[in-house]
Structures are given as structure tokens and as C-alpha cells.
N, C-alpha and C positions, 0 to 999 in steps of 0.2 A: 256644226257641232263642235263643242269644246268648251274651254273656260277662259279666264282672263290670260292664261299664260300661253295657250295654243289653240288654235281653231282650224277646222278644215271644212271647205265647201264640199259636201258629199257628192253632189252631182259631178262637180269637176274631178274629184278624186277617183270616182268610179270610171269615168271616161279616160283618165290617165292610165289606170291600172289595165285596161283593156289592151293598151298598146305599149305597156311598160315591159322592159327586159328584166331578167332575173336580178341584176345588180339594183335596179331601181326599186323592185319590190322589197329586197332585203334591206335597202336603205330605209324604206317606210316602216318595215317591222322593227328596225333598230330604234328609230325615233319614237314609236309608240311604246316600246318596251321601256325605254328610258323614261318616258313620261309617266308611265304606270307606276315605276318605282320612286317617283319623286315624293317626298314627304309634304304634306300640306303645310302651308304657312301657319305659324302659330297664331291664335287668335289675339287681337290687340287688347290691351287692358281697358277697363272702362273709361269713359269719358272724363277728361279733367274736370274738377269742380273748382270754379273761381271763388275767391274770397274778396269781395269788395271792401273798400275802406269803410269804417263805421261812420255813422251819420254825422257825428261832430266834426269830421274832416271837410275840407272844401270840396264842392262838386265841380266837375268839369262843365264849363259853359262854352259852346262854340261861338266864336266870333261871327259877326254878321258877314255874309257873302254878298258880293256885289250883284245887284239886280239889274242885269242887262238884257235887252232884247236883241237878238242876232237875226240877220236877214240873209236870205238866199240871193243868188246873182239876179234873180228876177224881182228882187225887192220886197219879197213876202217873208213874214216873220217865221222863224224856224222853231217849232214847239219841241225843243230838246227834251227827251224823255217820253214823248207821246207822238213821235213822228209816224210810227208804223202801227197799222192795225193787224187784224188776224192773218193777213196775207203775208206778213213778214217784210223785211227791209227791200227797198228797191235794190236789184242786183248791181245797178251803177253806183250805189252808195258805198259799197265795200272798198276800202282803201282811200276813200276821200275824207280828208279831215279839214272841214270848212272853216271852223273856229276854234282852234285849240286854246285861244286866249280865254275861253269860258272857264278854264280850269285854274286860272291864276290864283283864285281865292283859296286853293288847296295849300299854298305856301303859308297863308295866314293861319289855316287850321293846324298845320304842322307845328308852327311855332307856338300856337297857343297850347297844344298838347304837350310840348316840350316844358313850358312854363308850369303847366299843371303837375307833370311828373316831378319836376324839381321841387315844387311846394308841398307836396304830399308825401313823397317817398324819400327814403334815405338812399340817395344815389349820387353817382359821379357823373357830371355832364361835361363832356369835353368836345369842343368844336375844332376841326381840322380837315382840310380837303383829304388828307390820307386816309381818313375813315370811309371813304367811298370805296376803298379796296375790300371792305367787308362784303360788299355785294358779290354774288355768285356770277353775275354777268356785268359787263362793262356798262356804265352810265355815260351818257353823252351830255355835254355842256353842263357839268356839275357847278352848281352856284354856292352850295353850302352842304357841309356834311357834319353831322352832330351825332355822337355815340353817347348812350345813356346806360350806364352800368350799375345795376343795383349792388349794394353792399350786403349780399347774402349769397353764400355758395348754393349753387343749385337753382338759381334764379336767372332766366334768360334776359340778356341784354337786347337792346333796341338801337339801330342804326338808322338815322333819318338822312336821306340824300335828296336835296332839293335840285331839280333840274330846270333848264331854260325852256323846256318844252311848252308850257310849264307842267310839271308834275312832281310827284314825290315817290320815291322808293323806300320801302322800309324793310331792313334786313332784321329778321327775328330769330334769336337763338344761334344756331349754328349752320343750318343747311336750307333755309327758305327765305326767298325775297318775295315781297308782295308790292306789286306796282299800283300806283294810283294816278290816273285811270289805268284799268287794264288795257283798254283800247279806246283812243279818242276818235275813231272813224265815225262817219254819220250812220253807218249800218248798225253800230253797237249802241249809238244813241245814249251814251252815259251823259250825266249831268254833274256839275260840281257838288250839288247837295246829296246825290246818291253815292258819289265817290267819297264824299267826306264822312258819310255814315259808316262806309266799310272801313276807312281808316281809323275812325275813332273806336269802332268796335274791336279792331285788331289790337290797337295799342292798349286800350284800357283792359282788354281780356288778357293780354300777355302780363301786365302789371298785377292783375289779380289772381294769376296762377291758373288760368284756364286755357293754357297752351301746352301741347304735347309734340314732341318730335322723337321719331324712331329711325335708326339706321344701323346696320342693314336689316331689311325686313325680307325674310324668306330666301329661298334659293337664288332669286334674281337679284338680290341686294338692293331693293328699292329703297327710297326714302319716303317717309310718311309724316304728315302732320295732322293735328285735330285741335279744333277751337271749340270751347264752350263759352258762349257770349257771357261777359261779365254781369249783364243785366237780365240773364234768363231768356233773352230774345230768340235763342235757337243755337245751332251748332253747325259746323262744317268740318270737312276733312279732305284730304287729297293723298294720292299715293302714286308713285312712278319713278322711273329712272332718275337718279340725281342729275342735275344740270352738269354738263362737262366742266370739271374744275381740276385744279392740280391734285394729284393723289395724296399729298400731305393733308389736304383740307378734309378729304374724306376719312383718312386715318384718324385725324384729331377729333372729328365728329363722332367716329365710332367709339373712341376712348371715352370721350366726355359724356356721351349719352348712356354709357354703361351705368353711370352713377345717377341716372334720372329714371327710376323704375316706372313711374307712372306719368308724371307731368313735371314741367318746370315749376318751381316753387313760387308762391306769391312774394312780390317785392316787400321789403321791410318799410313799415311806415315811419316817417320822420317823427323823432321824439319818442318813439316807442321803446 
């Protein structure tokens, strides 16, 4: 029984109380009393509403991804994306990353997105290895780091970090990193195509103003994000403890997000 903040296994709790001394019982009472006095977290604002560029602006087109067949050690083709049926992944497939090279095309997709953003939006694009420091976690084997900053206050910047894995990490706004792929192991069965779908949806949604961040949320001071896809295909959100970072980054995020009441603003269009 409980909620997202605190839960109790009733049977174990009752068994423990039978042998608990007075101090342990009082400690439980104190915990329950504090819990009862907590104020509920404020309800989040409505989902952000993206604004896609008008029809007269160029449309993003994904570059072709390599069509390659990968094989198992036994010489059988691996149908990535369709490996597992209703029974779920093979237990031995967790942590096994047979062909990470299948994600190499993601670098091409990231660069195409950068070209599109620079062509359509009024932004500053700056490439430097130093921009990898924008990530909340350390990236390994950084090949290229590019920051795209819209020339409008209240609009979220994007930082692309291409790694030798191969993969792409995108830092959006102030407190959230998005990895592509999330996990390349055989059990997760991600493909370059589905991973490119997610990366494009994130990037184009942030530019369209369909991205929200909040921090701190509730008494636990969680961080939260929400995305409403630029093309109306759906939405997603997440909330939890912030990734461990220097306290100044959390302080800076708290200050900056006070001025973002609902969502990050859409990026300004070039020539508008």
C-alpha cells in the first residue's frame, strides 16, 4: 500500500510490528505522521503545444540509412527489431551488444537535423568539443559536439554529441539528456530506424515548442519533462530524481525554469 513517494508491504509490516519494541513502533508512527502532513505535488500545467514551421518552409527529410544484414556467430541473419516473440528476450541476450555498428547511420541523421535546423530557424550553431560538457553525464569517445542556440529568449537550446559507440546524445534545455540508442544490447533489440525516429521526434519537437521542463517538482524536488510531438503523433513525459550533477547546475536550472511557466518557446524562423 502507498503511493509513488512511499510504500509498505502490509504483511511484512504486520509481522515486524509483532516483534517491534516501543522505539521502533514510535519511529513508524513518526514516519506515517510526517507522510500524512505532506502537501500533494502541484498538478503540472497542460501539455505543451508545438508550432511547426509553415508549409512554405523546407521540410526535414531523413538521409538514407545503410541497408546491411547482420549475422549471428552461427551465420544466421539477425532480424533486429523482430528478434523476440511473446515470450520476451532470451535471458542470455542482456548485456550482449553484437553489432553496435548498425547504429552508425545515426551520425548521418544527426548531421542532417543540424543542417535542417540551421536552414529553417534563426539559430547560432557552434561546434566545439567543449560543448560535450553540457551533458549531465560524461560521454565516452566524443567525436563531435555541436550546440544549437535559438535567437529567442525562453527557447530551449540543443546540444548534439556524436560518440564513437556509434551513437548520439542530445542535451535539451537545462536538465535532460536523451541517448540514441537508449540501449544497444541484443535484448532491447533497437534498430537504427526506430532510434532515428525518436531522435527526429525529439529535435523537431523541441524546435516547435513542444517541450517542457520543470524543476524542482514537489517536496522531493524531482525534475520533470514532457514532450508533445511536433507532428501530433503522441506525447511522452518523465519525472524522477535529477541525475547527480554539481549543485550550481541545479540552482541555475531552478532559476531559468521559473521564467518558463508552461513550456519552452518555439524557435524563431529564419527571415521572420
